[in-house]
C-alpha positions as CSV (number, residue, x, y, z in Angstrom):
1,M,91.0,37.5,86.2
2,A,94.1,39.3,87.4
3,S,95.6,36.0,88.5
4,N,95.5,34.8,84.9
5,L,97.9,37.6,83.9
6,P,101.4,37.0,85.1
7,G,102.6,39.9,87.3
8,L,99.5,42.0,86.9
9,E,98.0,41.3,90.3
10,N,101.3,42.3,92.0
11,I,101.3,45.5,89.9
12,L,97.8,46.4,90.8
13,D,98.4,45.7,94.5
14,N,101.3,48.1,94.5
15,L,99.4,51.1,93.0
16,D,98.4,54.0,95.1
17,V,94.9,54.0,93.8
18,G,92.0,51.6,94.4
19,I,91.4,49.1,91.6
20,I,88.4,46.8,91.1
21,I,87.9,44.4,88.2
22,F,84.3,43.3,87.4
23,D,82.9,40.8,84.9
24,N,80.0,41.9,82.6
25,K,77.4,41.1,85.3
26,G,78.9,43.4,88.0
27,T,80.6,40.5,89.9
28,Y,83.8,41.4,91.7
29,L,86.7,39.5,90.2
30,F,89.6,41.4,91.8
31,V,90.1,44.1,94.5
32,N,93.6,45.5,95.1
33,K,95.1,46.3,98.5
34,T,94.7,50.1,98.2
35,L,90.9,49.7,97.8
36,L,90.8,47.4,100.8
37,Q,92.7,50.1,102.8
38,Y,90.2,52.7,101.6
39,T,87.2,50.6,102.7
40,G,88.6,48.7,105.7
41,R,87.2,45.4,104.3
42,T,88.8,42.2,103.2
43,R,88.8,40.5,99.7
44,Q,86.4,37.9,101.0
45,D,83.9,40.7,101.6
46,Y,83.9,41.4,97.8
47,L,84.6,38.2,95.9
48,N,81.6,36.2,94.7
49,H,79.4,39.3,95.4
50,T,78.1,41.8,92.9
51,V,78.0,45.6,93.0
52,Y,74.2,45.3,93.2
53,D,74.6,43.4,96.5
54,F,76.3,46.4,97.9
55,I,73.6,48.8,96.6
56,A,70.9,46.6,98.2
57,S,72.7,46.6,101.5
58,G,72.9,50.5,101.4
59,L,76.7,50.7,101.2
60,Y,76.5,52.2,97.7
61,K,73.9,54.8,96.7
62,E,74.3,54.1,92.9
63,S,76.5,52.0,90.6
64,V,79.0,53.7,88.2
65,V,79.6,50.2,86.7
66,D,75.9,49.9,85.8
67,K,76.1,53.2,84.0
68,V,79.1,51.9,82.0
69,Y,77.3,48.7,81.0
70,H,74.4,50.8,79.7
71,E,76.3,53.6,77.9
72,K,79.2,51.4,76.8
73,R,81.8,54.0,77.5
74,A,84.1,55.1,80.3
75,V,82.5,57.1,83.1
76,T,84.1,59.3,85.7
77,Q,82.3,60.8,88.7
78,I,82.4,61.4,92.4
79,H,81.0,58.4,94.2
80,V,79.9,58.3,97.8
81,T,80.3,55.0,99.7
82,V,80.2,53.8,103.3
83,S,83.4,52.5,104.8
84,A,83.6,49.6,107.3
85,D,83.5,52.0,110.2
86,G,80.3,53.5,108.9
87,K,81.7,56.8,107.6
88,Q,80.6,58.2,104.3
89,V,83.6,58.6,102.0
90,G,83.8,60.5,98.6
91,R,85.9,59.0,95.9
92,L,86.8,60.0,92.3
93,V,85.8,56.9,90.4
94,T,86.7,56.1,86.8
95,V,85.2,52.9,85.4
96,S,86.3,51.8,81.9
97,P,84.8,49.0,79.8
98,I,86.9,46.3,78.2
99,F,85.4,44.9,74.9
100,N,85.9,41.7,73.1
101,A,86.3,41.4,69.3
102,Q,82.5,41.5,68.8
103,G,82.2,44.8,70.6
104,E,80.7,43.2,73.8
105,I,81.7,44.3,77.3
106,V,83.6,41.5,79.0
107,Y,85.2,43.3,81.9
108,A,84.9,46.7,83.7
109,I,87.9,48.3,85.4
110,S,87.3,50.7,88.3
111,C,90.1,53.1,89.4
112,Q,89.3,55.0,92.6
113,I,91.0,57.8,94.4
114,Q,90.1,59.5,97.7
115,V,88.7,63.0,96.9
116,D,91.1,64.6,99.4
117,A,94.1,63.0,97.7
118,M,94.2,64.9,94.4
119,N,98.0,65.0,94.4
120,Q,97.8,61.3,93.6
121,K,96.2,61.9,90.2
122,Y,99.3,60.8,88.4
123,S,99.1,57.5,90.1
124,H,95.5,57.3,88.9
125,A,96.8,57.7,85.3
126,K,99.5,55.1,85.9
127,A,96.8,52.6,87.1
128,I,94.8,53.0,84.0
129,N,97.9,52.6,81.8
130,A,99.0,49.5,83.8
131,I,95.6,47.8,83.4
132,A,95.3,48.6,79.7
133,T,98.8,47.2,79.1
134,G,98.1,44.1,81.1
135,I,94.8,43.2,79.6
136,R,94.9,44.5,76.0
137,G,98.7,44.7,75.3
138,N,100.6,47.7,74.1
139,W,98.9,49.6,71.2
140,D,101.1,50.2,68.2
141,D,103.0,53.5,68.5
142,R,103.1,54.0,64.8
143,R,103.4,57.7,63.9
144,E,103.4,57.6,60.1
145,V,100.2,57.8,58.0
146,I,99.2,55.3,55.4
147,A,97.7,57.3,52.6
148,K,97.1,55.7,49.2
149,S,93.7,57.3,48.6
150,P,93.3,60.8,47.1
151,A,91.3,61.8,50.1
152,M,94.1,61.0,52.6
153,V,96.8,62.4,50.3
154,G,94.9,65.6,50.4
155,V,94.7,65.5,54.2
156,L,98.5,65.0,54.4
157,R,99.0,67.9,52.0
158,Q,97.0,70.2,54.2
159,A,98.7,68.9,57.3
160,A,102.2,69.5,55.9
161,R,101.3,73.1,55.0
162,A,99.7,73.6,58.4
163,A,102.9,72.3,60.1
164,Q,104.9,75.2,58.9
165,S,102.9,77.8,60.9
166,D,101.8,78.2,64.5
167,A,98.1,78.6,63.6
168,S,95.6,76.5,65.5
169,V,94.5,73.3,63.8
170,L,91.1,71.7,64.3
171,L,91.0,68.0,63.3
172,L,87.5,66.7,62.7
173,G,86.5,63.1,62.0
174,E,84.6,60.1,63.3
175,S,86.0,58.0,66.1
176,G,88.8,55.7,64.9
177,T,89.8,57.7,61.8
178,G,93.3,58.5,63.0
179,K,93.0,62.1,64.3
180,E,95.9,61.7,66.8
181,I,98.1,60.2,64.1
182,V,97.5,63.2,61.9
183,A,98.3,65.4,64.8
184,Q,101.5,63.6,65.3
185,Y,102.2,64.0,61.6
186,I,101.8,67.8,61.9
187,H,104.0,67.9,65.0
188,Q,106.7,65.8,63.4
189,H,106.8,68.1,60.4
190,S,106.9,71.3,62.5
191,P,109.8,73.2,64.1
192,Y,108.9,71.4,67.4
193,R,109.5,67.9,66.1
194,K,112.6,67.3,68.4
195,K,110.2,67.4,71.4
196,Q,107.5,64.9,72.3
197,M,104.1,66.3,71.6
198,V,102.0,67.0,74.8
199,A,98.5,65.5,74.6
200,I,95.5,65.0,76.8
201,N,92.1,63.5,76.2
202,C,89.7,66.0,77.6
203,T,87.1,63.3,78.6
204,S,89.6,61.5,80.8
205,L,89.2,63.8,83.8
206,P,86.3,65.5,85.6
207,E,86.2,69.3,85.4
208,S,88.0,69.9,88.7
209,L,91.0,67.8,87.8
210,L,91.0,68.9,84.1
211,E,91.4,72.5,85.2
212,A,94.4,71.7,87.4
213,E,95.9,69.4,84.7
214,L,95.6,72.1,81.9
215,F,96.4,75.3,83.8
216,G,98.4,74.0,86.8
217,Y,98.0,75.1,90.4
218,E,99.8,77.0,93.1
219,K,100.9,75.7,96.5
220,G,97.9,75.4,98.8
221,A,95.4,76.0,95.9
222,F,93.2,73.2,97.3
223,T,93.1,70.4,99.8
224,G,95.5,67.7,98.8
225,A,97.5,69.9,96.3
226,A,101.2,69.0,95.9
227,S,103.2,71.1,98.4
228,G,105.2,72.8,95.7
229,G,102.3,73.4,93.3
230,K,102.5,72.1,89.7
231,I,102.7,73.5,86.2
232,G,99.9,72.5,83.8
233,L,100.1,70.9,80.4
234,I,99.7,74.3,78.7
235,E,102.8,75.6,80.4
236,A,104.6,72.2,79.9
237,A,104.0,72.6,76.2
238,A,106.1,75.8,76.0
239,N,107.7,75.9,72.5
240,N,106.0,72.7,71.7
241,T,102.7,71.2,70.4
242,L,99.7,70.7,72.6
243,L,97.0,68.3,71.5
244,L,93.5,68.6,73.1
245,D,91.7,65.5,72.0
246,E,87.9,65.5,72.2
247,V,88.0,69.2,72.8
248,N,84.2,69.4,72.5
249,S,83.9,67.8,76.0
250,I,85.6,70.7,77.8
251,P,83.1,72.4,80.1
252,L,81.9,75.9,79.3
253,S,83.6,77.3,82.4
254,L,87.0,76.0,81.2
255,Q,86.4,77.0,77.6
256,A,86.4,80.7,78.8
257,K,89.7,80.2,80.6
258,L,91.2,78.5,77.5
259,L,90.1,81.3,75.3
260,R,91.7,83.8,77.6
261,V,95.0,81.8,77.3
262,L,94.9,81.9,73.5
263,E,94.1,85.6,73.5
264,T,96.7,86.8,76.0
265,K,99.4,84.1,75.4
266,A,99.5,83.7,79.2
267,V,98.2,81.2,81.7
268,I,97.0,81.8,85.3
269,P,97.3,78.6,87.5
270,V,94.6,77.6,89.9
271,G,95.1,79.6,93.1
272,S,97.2,82.3,91.5
273,V,96.5,85.8,90.2
274,K,99.8,86.2,88.4
275,P,99.8,85.3,84.6
276,R,102.7,83.3,83.2
277,A,103.7,83.9,79.5
278,V,103.3,80.8,77.3
279,N,104.0,80.1,73.7
280,F,102.7,76.8,72.2
281,R,101.2,75.4,69.1
282,L,97.6,74.2,69.7
283,I,96.0,71.3,67.8
284,C,92.5,70.2,68.8
285,A,90.5,67.1,67.7
286,S,86.8,66.4,67.8
287,N,84.6,63.5,66.7
288,V,81.6,65.8,66.5
289,A,81.1,69.0,64.5
290,L,82.0,71.9,66.7
291,A,79.8,74.2,64.6
292,Q,76.8,72.1,65.7
293,C,78.0,72.3,69.3
294,V,78.0,76.1,69.0
295,K,74.4,76.0,67.7
296,E,73.4,73.7,70.7
297,G,75.0,76.1,73.2
298,T,77.6,73.6,74.4
299,F,80.6,75.3,72.9
300,R,81.6,78.9,72.8
301,M,81.4,80.6,69.4
302,D,84.4,82.8,70.1
303,L,86.6,79.8,71.1
304,Y,85.4,77.9,68.1
305,Y,86.7,80.7,65.8
306,R,90.0,80.7,67.6
307,L,90.4,76.9,67.1
308,N,89.0,76.7,63.6
309,V,91.9,78.6,61.9
310,I,93.0,75.6,59.9
311,P,90.2,72.9,59.9
312,I,91.2,69.5,58.5
313,T,88.5,66.8,58.1
314,I,89.8,63.3,58.2
315,P,87.5,61.1,56.0
316,P,86.1,57.8,57.4
317,L,87.6,54.6,56.1
318,R,84.6,53.9,53.9
319,E,85.4,57.0,51.9
320,R,89.1,56.1,51.4
321,R,88.9,52.5,50.3
322,E,92.3,52.6,48.6
323,D,93.7,52.6,52.1
324,I,92.0,49.5,53.3
325,T,94.3,46.9,51.8
326,P,97.6,48.6,52.7
327,L,96.2,49.2,56.3
328,A,95.2,45.6,56.6
329,D,98.6,44.5,55.3
330,Y,100.3,46.7,57.8
331,F,98.3,45.4,60.7
332,L,98.8,41.8,59.5
333,D,102.6,42.3,59.5
334,H,102.4,44.0,62.9
335,F,100.5,41.3,64.6
336,C,102.4,38.5,62.9
337,Q,105.6,40.0,64.3
338,K,104.0,40.6,67.7
339,Y,102.8,37.0,68.1
340,G,105.7,35.3,66.2
341,L,103.4,34.0,63.4
342,Q,103.5,33.8,59.6
343,K,100.1,34.5,58.1
344,E,98.6,35.9,54.9
345,F,95.1,36.8,53.8
346,S,93.2,34.9,51.2
347,S,91.9,36.8,48.2
348,R,88.3,36.4,49.5
349,V,89.3,38.1,52.8
350,Y,90.6,41.1,50.9
351,Q,87.3,41.3,48.9
352,I,85.2,41.3,52.1
353,L,87.5,43.9,53.8
354,N,87.2,46.2,50.8
355,H,83.4,45.9,50.6
356,Y,82.7,46.4,54.3
357,K,81.5,49.9,55.5
358,W,83.8,50.1,58.6
359,P,81.6,52.1,61.0
360,G,84.5,51.8,63.6
361,N,87.0,52.9,61.0
362,I,90.7,52.1,61.3
363,R,90.3,51.0,65.0
364,E,87.7,48.4,63.9
365,L,90.0,47.1,61.1
366,R,92.9,46.8,63.4
367,N,90.9,44.8,66.0
368,L,89.5,42.5,63.3
369,V,93.0,41.8,61.8
370,E,94.3,41.0,65.3
371,H,91.4,38.6,65.8
372,M,92.0,36.8,62.5
373,V,95.7,36.5,63.0
374,V,95.3,35.0,66.5
375,M,92.4,32.7,65.8
376,S,93.3,31.4,62.3
377,E,94.7,27.8,62.6
378,S,96.3,27.9,59.2
379,S,98.9,30.1,57.6
380,V,96.3,31.4,55.2
381,V,93.6,33.5,56.9
382,K,90.3,32.6,55.3
383,I,86.9,34.1,55.2
384,N,85.6,31.8,58.0
385,Q,87.8,33.6,60.5
386,I,85.7,36.8,60.1
387,P,83.6,36.8,63.3
388,T,79.9,36.1,62.8
389,G,77.9,39.4,62.8
390,M,81.0,41.5,62.6
391,L,80.8,42.1,58.9
392,Q,77.1,42.1,58.3
393,L,76.2,44.2,55.3
394,E,72.8,45.8,54.6
395,P,70.9,44.0,51.9
396,P,70.9,45.8,48.5
397,S,68.0,47.9,47.4
398,P,65.7,46.7,44.6
399,E,67.3,49.1,42.2
400,S,70.8,48.0,43.0
401,G,73.2,48.1,40.1
402,P,76.0,45.6,39.1
403,E,78.3,46.7,41.9
404,C,75.7,46.0,44.6
405,L,74.9,42.7,43.0
406,N,78.5,41.8,43.3
407,E,78.4,42.8,47.0
408,E,75.3,40.5,47.4
409,Y,77.2,37.6,45.8
410,L,80.1,38.1,48.3
411,R,77.7,38.5,51.2
412,I,75.9,35.3,50.5
413,Q,79.2,33.4,49.9
414,M,80.6,34.8,53.2
415,A,77.4,33.8,55.1
416,L,77.5,30.2,53.7
417,R,81.1,29.8,54.8
418,L,80.4,31.2,58.2
419,H,77.7,28.7,58.7
420,G,79.3,25.7,57.1
421,G,76.9,25.6,54.2
422,H,73.8,25.3,56.5
423,R,71.1,27.1,54.5
424,E,68.6,27.7,57.3
425,K,71.2,29.5,59.4
426,T,72.6,31.3,56.4
427,A,69.1,32.6,55.6
428,Q,68.5,33.8,59.2
429,Y,71.9,35.5,59.2
430,L,71.1,37.3,56.0
431,G,67.6,38.2,57.2
432,I,65.8,36.5,54.2
433,S,63.6,33.5,53.8
434,R,65.0,30.1,52.9
435,R,63.1,30.2,49.6
436,T,64.7,33.6,48.7
437,L,68.1,32.2,49.6
438,Q,67.5,29.2,47.3
439,Y,66.6,31.6,44.5
440,K,69.7,33.7,45.0
441,L,72.0,30.6,45.3
442,K,70.7,29.4,41.9
443,K,71.0,32.9,40.5
444,Y,74.7,33.2,41.4
445,G,75.6,29.5,40.6
446,L,76.2,28.7,44.3
447,L,74.1,25.5,44.4
């Protein structure tokens, strides 16, 4: 796979962390030089083999990749393997899934670092970024918010008022609703706007590394620590904004330490007893209700109250439908510019986009628009470019009103186009009998 991406194989081979690329069946597609140095093996030992072959031979005790396939999310854990000389070696392994437009895993990327080389964790982050750039392309760095709906206008009004203070802000909303963009909006309207906001996703690192990353560490704090120690992100965000994304995933032990920082305005690095004064603006984001986490015992109540000074809930896309068309138009312009194309949506495409429920929110809309721009053969993107199954809608209830009947008409018309007018396939797609389909076609004048 890496050989199909110009320059990517060379990039991966020059990283200071082990990199493995798997297909969706656990087959090794690429292993970089650092991983080979870790294991003492050759590429031929891996290629055309699966991770399950290594488990069967006793070289691996378990498969992080298999866990990623089942949970469909990135997984980080300490993994024990056997090197070529028979020694057991512990590594910090992060395996990330790569999805296609239909939401199916097509590849898995494993980044590995020796446990005793924690000072290389920045190379670990560079590895992840290099892979993401090589495979998926750079994500748009847009920092303004499209807000035509009353709901989002209200969110921005709250954000603008919050920006004028140093009070903690808690952004709540489903995945893909744009919490980080709203955080950037607050930052850019704050006194700290001349600096780049400091941000970390709290799920990206295990507890041991997250503590060092947030609070910093002193010289000799642990095996493999940088010789001069290192300041943490909290201290690096002095007189600036710090965003803790997915704050709900912070372990309880670190929650207590974070609370102490907020109460004392001082941070104590790992391996130190001397507090260092800090002054920063904290924004936290979560895709789950922290109040519920408090009830479940996974989040401290006292920390929750500290973070929940200014709560702002970002509505899902299905509750801000006035934003769908301008967002779709923005992404259309963006990808046309990126790929050097000139495209426009048909009126039917706009109708479908505005009737869909968008469980994946803005992220799903963005991915769909990119798919349609790339795959459409004509300058007008039509309804048949919407991937089969990607926009399946629930059938209307028996008591549906005129609005739902209109949705049903659009759904049937879309399904017919997707299947080239083939009625048997259309009926199967819609989950109805062919006789029922025939009745509805007659009802809506689609015969």
